[in-house]
C-alpha positions in Angstrom: -13.0 40.8 -14.3 -12.3 38.6 -11.3 -12.9 39.4 -7.7 -10.3 39.3 -4.9 -11.5 37.2 -2.0 -9.6 37.3 1.3 -10.1 34.9 4.2 -8.8 35.5 7.8 -8.8 33.4 10.9 -9.2 35.5 14.0 -6.5 35.1 16.6 -7.5 34.4 20.2 -8.1 37.6 22.1 -9.3 39.6 19.2 -12.8 41.2 19.2 -15.6 39.3 17.6 -16.1 41.7 14.7 -13.2 41.8 12.2 -12.7 44.6 9.7 -10.7 45.0 6.5 -9.3 48.4 5.5 -8.1 48.5 1.9 -6.4 50.9 -0.5 -4.2 51.0 -3.5 -6.5 48.8 -5.5 -6.3 47.7 -9.1 -8.4 48.7 -10.9 -8.6 51.9 -8.8 -11.4 52.1 -6.4 -12.2 54.3 -3.4 -10.2 53.3 -0.3 -12.1 52.5 2.9 -11.9 54.8 6.0 -10.5 53.3 9.2 -11.3 50.7 10.5 -12.7 49.5 7.1 -15.6 47.3 6.4 -16.8 44.4 8.5 -15.7 41.0 7.2 -18.3 38.2 7.1 -18.0 35.6 9.9 -18.2 32.0 8.7 -19.4 29.1 11.0 -15.9 27.5 10.7 -14.2 30.4 12.5 -12.9 32.1 9.4 -13.9 35.6 8.2 -14.2 36.4 4.5 -14.5 39.5 2.3 -14.8 39.8 -1.5 -13.6 42.9 -3.2 -15.8 42.8 -6.3 -14.1 43.8 -9.5 -10.8 44.2 -7.8 -7.7 42.3 -8.9 -5.2 43.5 -6.3 -5.2 45.6 -3.1 -3.2 46.7 -0.1 -5.0 46.0 3.1 -4.9 45.7 6.9 -7.2 43.4 8.9 -8.1 44.6 12.3 -10.6 44.2 15.2 -11.2 48.0 15.7 -9.8 47.6 19.3 -6.1 48.1 18.6 -5.2 44.7 17.1 -4.2 44.4 13.5 -2.1 42.6 10.9 0.8 44.2 9.2 0.2 45.9 5.9 -0.6 43.2 3.3 -0.9 43.2 -0.5 -2.5 40.5 -2.6 -3.1 39.9 -6.3 -4.9 36.6 -5.8 -7.3 35.1 -3.3 -5.6 34.5 0.0 -5.9 32.8 3.4 -4.4 34.6 6.4 
């Protein structure tokens, strides 16, 4: 089983901690509660989160201060 790895570059003006809220996973796993789990900050300015054992998911990336992406869905690793 492969993992789904998502990368996100924080826009200017967003808070320093970035979260990912996910649901509708395949295979089925428990959804997160808002605002989700903190993504890991990388030294290059990107944030990353690996959904272990998950092949696809719906998700929203947010800063827990009112800024967020639109609803997204991925079935492969992605850079946003």
